C-alpha positions in Angstrom: 31.2 2.2 -13.2 30.9 4.8 -16.4 32.0 7.9 -15.9 31.9 11.6 -17.7 33.4 14.8 -17.5 31.1 17.9 -16.3 31.5 21.1 -17.9 34.5 22.1 -15.6 36.1 19.0 -15.8 34.5 17.6 -12.5 34.5 13.8 -13.2 30.9 12.4 -12.6 29.9 8.7 -12.0 26.6 7.0 -12.8 25.3 3.6 -12.7 23.2 1.4 -15.1 20.4 -0.4 -13.7 17.8 -2.5 -15.9 16.9 -2.8 -19.4 15.1 -0.4 -22.1 14.6 3.2 -23.0 17.3 5.3 -20.6 15.5 7.1 -17.4 18.0 9.7 -16.0 17.6 9.4 -12.2 18.7 12.4 -9.9 19.3 11.2 -6.0 17.8 14.1 -3.2 19.1 14.6 0.2 20.0 17.2 -1.0 23.3 15.7 -2.3 23.1 11.9 -1.4 24.9 9.3 -3.8 22.3 7.5 -6.1 22.8 4.2 -4.0 19.7 4.6 -2.1 17.6 4.4 -4.7 18.3 1.0 -5.9 16.5 -0.3 -8.7 13.4 1.9 -8.2 10.8 -0.5 -7.1 10.3 -2.8 -9.8 10.9 0.3 -12.4 14.4 -1.2 -13.7 12.2 -4.1 -15.2 11.1 -1.4 -17.5 13.1 1.0 -18.0 17.1 1.3 -17.9 17.7 3.7 -15.3 20.7 6.0 -15.3 21.6 6.8 -11.6 24.0 9.8 -11.4 26.2 10.4 -8.4 25.9 14.2 -8.3 29.3 15.6 -7.7 30.8 14.9 -4.1 28.9 12.0 -3.8 29.2 7.9 -4.5 31.4 7.3 -7.0 31.7 11.3 -8.3 35.0 13.2 -7.6 35.0 16.6 -5.4 35.0 19.5 -7.2 37.3 22.2 -7.1 34.6 25.2 -6.5 32.3 24.7 -3.8 29.7 26.9 -5.3 29.4 23.9 -7.8 26.9 22.3 -5.2 24.5 24.2 -5.7 21.4 23.3 -7.3 20.8 25.8 -10.0 24.5 24.8 -11.3 23.9 21.2 -11.1 21.7 21.6 -14.1 24.5 21.9 -16.1 25.7 18.3 -14.9 22.4 17.1 -15.9 22.8 18.8 -19.2 26.2 17.2 -19.5 25.3 13.5 -18.9 22.6 14.1 -21.6 25.1 14.9 -24.1 27.6 12.2 -23.1 24.6 9.5 -23.3 24.1 11.4 -26.8 20.3 11.6 -26.3 18.2 14.5 -28.0 15.6 14.6 -25.2 15.4 12.8 -21.8 13.4 11.3 -19.4 14.3 12.7 -16.4 13.3 11.7 -12.8 14.1 13.8 -9.6 13.5 12.6 -6.3 13.1 14.8 -2.9 15.5 17.6 -3.1 16.6 17.0 -6.5 13.2 17.8 -7.8 14.4 21.4 -7.5 17.4 21.0 -10.1 14.9 18.5 -12.3 12.6 21.7 -12.1 15.1 24.1 -13.0 16.4 21.6 -16.0 12.6 22.1 -17.3 12.8 25.3 -17.3 16.1 25.9 -19.0 16.2 23.3 -21.3 12.6 22.5 -22.1 13.3 21.5 -25.7 15.6 18.5 -24.4 13.0 17.1 -22.1 10.4 14.2 -23.2 8.8 13.5 -19.8 9.7 14.6 -16.3 8.8 12.6 -13.1 8.8 14.3 -9.8 8.9 12.0 -7.3 8.0 13.7 -3.3 10.0 16.2 -4.8 11.5 19.5 -3.0 9.7 22.4 -4.0 11.6 25.7 -3.2 12.5 26.7 -6.3 9.0 27.8 -7.0 8.7 29.6 -4.0 6.4 26.6 -2.3 8.1 25.9 0.9 7.9 23.3 3.2 6.6 24.6 6.9 7.3 23.5 10.0 3.3 22.7 10.4 3.4 20.5 7.4 6.1 18.3 9.1 4.4 18.5 12.4 0.7 17.2 10.7 2.1 14.4 8.8 4.1 13.1 11.5 0.7 12.5 13.4 -0.1 9.9 10.8 2.0 7.7 13.0 1.0 8.8 16.4 0.0 5.2 16.8 3.3 3.9 16.5 5.7 3.0 19.8 8.2 4.7 18.4 6.2 7.9 17.6 6.9 10.1 21.1 10.8 9.5 20.6 10.2 10.7 16.8 8.1 13.7 17.7 10.2 15.0 20.3 13.5 14.5 17.7 11.1 16.1 15.0 10.6 19.0 17.5 14.4 19.3 18.3 15.2 19.4 14.3 12.8 22.3 13.9 14.4 24.3 16.8 17.6 23.7 14.8 19.0 21.7 17.8 19.2 18.7 15.2 21.8 16.3 16.4 22.9 13.2 14.4 20.8 11.2 17.3 17.8 13.3 16.7 18.1 12.8 13.0 18.3 9.4 13.5 14.8 9.6 15.7 13.2 11.2 13.1 13.9 8.8 10.5 10.8 6.4 10.9 8.7 9.7 9.7 10.0 9.2 6.6 8.4 6.1 5.5 4.8 4.7 5.2 5.8 1.9 7.5 8.6 1.3 9.8 8.7 -2.3 8.9 12.0 -4.3 8.5 12.3 -3.3 5.0 12.4 0.4 5.5 14.5 0.2 8.5 17.0 -1.7 6.3 16.9 0.8 3.2 17.6 3.7 6.2 20.2 1.8 7.4 21.9 1.6 4.1 20.9 4.8 3.1 23.8 7.3 4.1 23.0 11.2 4.7 24.2 13.7 3.0 27.2 15.9 4.7 29.1 19.1 3.7 27.8 19.5 -0.1 24.1 19.5 1.5 24.5 22.8 3.1 26.0 24.4 0.0 22.8 22.8 -2.5 20.4 25.5 -1.8 21.8 29.2 -2.5 22.4 31.6 0.1 20.2 34.3 -1.3 17.5 32.0 -1.7 15.9 31.5 -5.5 13.9 34.1 -7.5 10.9 31.9 -8.3 8.7 34.6 -10.8 10.8 33.5 -13.8 11.0 29.9 -12.9 7.3 29.4 -12.7 7.0 31.2 -15.9 9.1 29.1 -17.7 7.2 26.2 -16.4 4.1 27.2 -17.5 5.2 26.7 -20.9 6.7 23.3 -20.6 4.9 21.1 -23.2 6.4 17.6 -22.2 4.3 15.5 -19.8 5.1 15.8 -16.4 4.1 13.4 -13.0 4.2 14.8 -9.8 3.9 11.7 -7.1 3.4 12.8 -3.8 3.3 10.0 -0.8 0.3 10.4 1.1 2.2 10.2 4.7 4.9 13.0 3.6 5.5 16.2 4.7 8.1 17.6 2.7 6.3 17.6 0.4 2.5 17.1 1.9 0.4 15.8 -1.3 -1.8 19.4 -1.4 2.1 21.0 -1.6 2.8 18.5 -4.1 -0.5 19.3 -6.0 0.3 23.2 -6.2 3.5 22.3 -7.8 2.2 19.9 -10.7 -0.6 22.7 -11.3 2.6 24.7 -12.5 3.0 22.5 -15.5 0.2 22.7 -18.6 0.5 18.9 -18.9 1.0 17.3 -15.5 -0.6 14.5 -14.1 -0.8 14.4 -10.3 -1.1 11.1 -7.7 -0.7 10.4 -4.6 0.3 6.8 -3.4 -1.6 5.7 -0.3 0.4 4.9 2.3 3.5 5.8 1.3 6.1 8.5 2.8 8.8 10.2 1.4 10.4 6.8 -0.2 7.2 5.5 -2.0 9.4 2.9 -4.0 10.0 1.3 -0.4 6.7 1.7 0.8 4.9 -0.3 -1.9 7.3 -1.2 -4.7 4.1 -2.4 -7.2 2.2 0.7 -6.6 5.0 3.2 -7.2 6.0 1.1 -10.4 2.6 0.9 -12.2 1.9 4.5 -11.5 5.5 5.5 -13.0 5.6 2.7 -15.7 2.0 3.9 -17.1 3.2 7.4 -17.1 6.3 6.8 -18.8 5.0 4.4 -21.2 3.7 6.8 -24.6 0.9 4.3 -25.3 -0.5 4.8 -21.7 -2.8 7.3 -20.4 -4.7 7.2 -17.1 -7.9 8.8 -15.4 -8.9 9.1 -11.8 -12.5 7.5 -11.1 -13.9 7.5 -7.7 -10.2 7.6 -6.5 -8.4 5.1 -8.6 -6.2 5.7 -11.4 -7.1 3.6 -14.0 -4.6 3.0 -16.9 -5.8 2.9 -20.8 -4.8 2.6 -24.3 -6.2 3.8 -27.4 -6.0 3.4 -30.9 -7.6 5.3 -33.9 -8.7 9.2 -35.3 -10.3 10.4 -31.9 -12.9 12.3 -33.9 -14.3 8.6 -35.0 -17.0 6.9 -32.9 -15.7 5.2 -29.6 -15.6 1.8 -28.5 -14.4 0.7 -25.2 -12.9 -2.4 -24.6 -13.3 -3.9 -21.2 -10.7 -7.2 -20.3 -11.7 -10.3 -18.5 -10.1 -11.4 -14.9 -6.3 -11.6 -15.2 -6.1 -9.8 -18.2 -5.7 -6.1 -18.9 -5.9 -3.7 -21.7 -3.0 -5.1 -24.1 -5.6 -8.5 -24.2 -7.5 -6.1 -26.9 -4.6 -5.4 -28.9 -5.0 -7.2 -32.5 -8.9 -6.3 -32.0 -8.3 -3.1 -31.1 -6.1 -2.5 -34.3 -8.4 -3.9 -36.5 -11.3 -1.6 -35.0 -9.3 1.2 -35.2 -9.9 1.7 -38.9 -13.3 3.2 -37.9 -13.4 3.7 -34.7 -11.5 5.9 -31.8 -10.9 2.6 -29.5 -10.3 3.0 -25.7 -9.2 0.0 -24.0 -8.5 0.1 -20.0 -7.3 -2.0 -17.2 -9.7 -2.6 -14.2 -8.5 -1.9 -10.7 -6.4 -4.6 -9.6 -5.2 -5.5 -13.3 -2.1 -4.0 -15.1 -0.7 -0.7 -14.7 -3.8 0.7 -12.9 -4.3 0.9 -8.9 -4.5 -2.0 -6.6 -6.6 -0.9 -4.3 -7.1 -4.7 -2.5 -11.0 -4.6 -2.5 -12.6 -6.0 -5.7 -16.3 -7.3 -6.8 -18.4 -7.2 -9.7 -19.9 -4.0 -8.6 -16.6 -2.3 -8.2 -15.8 -3.1 -11.7 -18.9 -1.9 -13.2 -17.9 1.3 -11.1 -14.2 1.7 -12.7 -16.5 1.6 -16.5 -18.7 3.9 -15.5 -16.2 6.5 -14.3 -13.9 5.7 -17.0 -16.7 6.6 -19.6 -17.4 10.1 -17.1 -14.2 11.0 -17.0 -13.2 10.6 -20.7 -17.2 12.0 -21.8 -18.0 8.3 -23.5 -21.4 8.3 -23.0 -23.3 6.6 -25.8 -20.1 4.8 -27.0 -20.1 0.9 -27.8 -19.1 -1.3 -24.9 -17.2 -4.7 -25.6 -16.6 -6.7 -22.2 -15.1 -9.9 -22.3 -16.0 -12.4 -19.1 -15.5 -10.5 -16.0 -15.4 -7.1 -17.8 -18.8 -8.4 -19.6 -20.1 -8.8 -16.3 -19.5 -5.2 -15.3 -20.9 -3.9 -18.5 -24.1 -5.5 -18.0 -24.3 -4.4 -14.3 -23.6 -0.8 -15.7 -26.3 -1.3 -18.7 -28.6 -2.1 -15.9 -27.8 0.7 -13.5 -27.4 3.5 -16.2 -30.0 3.0 -19.0 -29.1 4.9 -21.9 -25.4 5.5 -20.8 -24.1 2.9 -23.3 -24.7 3.3 -26.4 -24.9 -0.5 -27.8 -23.3 -3.6 -25.7 -21.2 -7.0 -26.9 -21.1 -9.1 -24.2 -18.4 -11.8 -24.8 -18.0 -15.1 -23.0 -19.6 -13.2 -19.8 -20.8 -14.9 -16.5 -24.6 -15.0 -16.6 -24.4 -14.7 -13.0 -25.9 -18.0 -12.4 -24.9 -20.1 -9.2 -21.9 -22.5 -10.0 -23.1 -26.0 -9.6 -20.7 -27.2 -8.4 -18.9 -24.1 -6.6 -15.2 -23.5 -7.2 -13.0 -24.5 -4.3 -10.5 -22.1 -2.5 -8.3 -20.7 -4.6 -4.6 -20.9 -3.7 -2.3 -18.2 -5.0 0.7 -19.2 -7.3 4.4 -18.5 -6.8 6.0 -15.5 -8.0 4.9 -12.0 -9.1 1.3 -11.9 -10.8 -0.1 -9.1 -13.4 -3.2 -8.6 -11.2 -3.8 -8.2 -7.4 -4.4 -11.5 -6.0 -7.5 -10.9 -4.2 -9.3 -10.4 -7.2 -9.5 -14.1 -7.6 -11.2 -15.1 -4.3 -13.3 -12.2 -4.0 -14.9 -12.9 -7.4 -15.0 -16.4 -7.1 -16.9 -15.9 -4.1 -19.5 -13.8 -6.2 -19.5 -16.6 -8.7 -20.7 -19.1 -6.0 -23.4 -17.0 -4.8 -24.1 -14.2 -7.3 -26.4 -11.6 -6.7 -29.7 -12.6 -7.8 -30.3 -9.0 -8.6 -28.4 -8.8 -11.5 -30.3 -11.5 -13.3 -33.7 -9.9 -12.0 -32.4 -6.5 -13.7 -31.4 -7.6 -17.1 -35.1 -6.9 -18.6 -33.8 -3.4 -17.4 -31.0 -3.0 -20.3 -32.1 -0.7 -22.8 -29.1 -1.0 -25.1 -29.0 -2.9 -28.3 -26.9 -6.0 -27.2 -24.9 -8.9 -28.8 -24.1 -12.0 -26.5 -20.6 -13.6 -28.1 -20.0 -17.4 -27.0 -17.4 -19.5 -28.0 -18.5 -23.3 -28.7 -15.2 -24.8 -27.1 -15.5 -22.8 -24.0 -16.1 -24.0 -20.4 -18.8 -21.6 -20.1 -22.5 -23.3 -20.8 -23.3 -22.1 -24.2 -27.1 -22.7 -23.1 -26.5 -20.1 -20.0 -25.7 -17.4 -22.4 -28.4 -17.9 -25.0 -30.7 -17.1 -22.1 -28.7 -14.2 -20.9 -29.4 -12.9 -24.2 -32.9 -13.8 -24.2 -33.5 -12.3 -21.1 -32.3 -8.5 -22.4 -34.9 -6.9 -25.1 -33.6 -7.1 -28.3 -30.5 -9.3 -27.2 -29.0 -11.9 -29.3 -26.8 -14.5 -29.4 -24.1 -15.4 -31.5 -22.0 -18.8 -30.9 -18.3 -18.8 -32.5 -16.1 -21.8 -32.6 -13.2 -20.4 -30.4 -12.8 -21.0 -26.6 -13.2 -18.2 -23.8 -11.1 -16.0 -25.3 -13.3 -15.5 -28.4 -11.5 -12.6 -29.8 -7.9 -14.1 -29.6 -8.7 -17.4 -30.3 -11.1 -16.3 -33.6 -10.7 -13.0 -34.1 -11.7 -12.9 -37.7 -15.2 -14.4 -36.6 -15.6 -12.2 -33.8 -15.1 -9.3 -35.8 -17.6 -10.9 -38.6 -20.4 -11.1 -35.5 -19.5 -7.5 -34.4 -19.8 -6.2 -38.4 -23.0 -7.9 -38.7 -24.2 -6.1 -35.4 -23.6 -2.7 -36.8 -19.9 -2.2 -35.6 -16.6 -2.1 -37.4 
């Protein structure tokens, strides 16, 4: 366990978990050891977590001066860790009460901050207190649970200032989105903060005004992530915190409480990983967070790339880099794929809505849209529904939405983690077996110039793709010597076809 010496000689311990760029992680509590953070879901797969044991907790020493437990003075410990690690700027994550210390660090050392992630953060430092009613309202989300009456009674004891160890334990289920075996194991292993916790908040309170003024000048990107069922902070209070930063992204993790990486590690990891990746941005469309990547000059003509089933925006990297010579290129992750939200419900129509929402959120009306396979089907549906929204359309190996003969059998989920949400597969297979005939009947309503690209070695019937092009006014079909993934298998021929169509 590595250690460092703080400004006052107090020895601080920290733990390293995972690989990649370091992410300094501050535990909440207040003043709880960092062990309860674990690997923060699967975040340690993409970042090296530097889990700091705050002074007096875990492996860190007890300081001689008890006043050094104050969250404003803990800022100096964060700066000492940054110096010890030899980092010019840091990515900083604070959970719960540590959100106060992390925000103060941003206010005092903005030049040392590369990014700030605040997870279910404390908000006292900016003058946004959690109220008793906030906690009561959040608790009612669990009113259907058999343990709720005891938990609610314990909460009232806590709010009345009569908190006992038994009452605190009875309240614990309210901190999680689901009080299942995983949450119970986490709670059992999470030791309550003692002693130092009472000294974390200064007795004279905070002076929020200068802190808020400083935060309004922070240029680093900020993510504020709240749990849907959390009472401290509620999503509304967390949104007010996010609004104080000029470059903040706000997200609510559905079904989560105060420990979102426990309630749904995948959702937590995708949201935070997308934020921390400098090559990834996110927008919200119809309540769904969509991650995307960009290439090229922002002032150049836009091209939007829509991937196929089980893929994501990275599938387009080679083609996108070449198109970026003359275009601003956007590649999104559809819902249920990559770093976007995985809401659990999927259809061609919902993917169509993702594409529609993305174009509107990024003000890309009139852009060229290139869709592969499933993404091509979504683009066709959008071009039918919104004539004029798409400037020109390229459909690469998209299913022509004719009933499959023979139909696809029921798919079985493979073992291990997936880069996509498994329910995508049976949902889309069902639509491929029995597609809505309206999609075929409306092809003649597409007004965008349309190129249909097929792979002559693909499993898709090229005669059907040629038929698809014939149904679209002015549509043309171009066969390419390639498999289903034309743009990956034969990118030169794919780009040549685009160039002949007026793209590139």
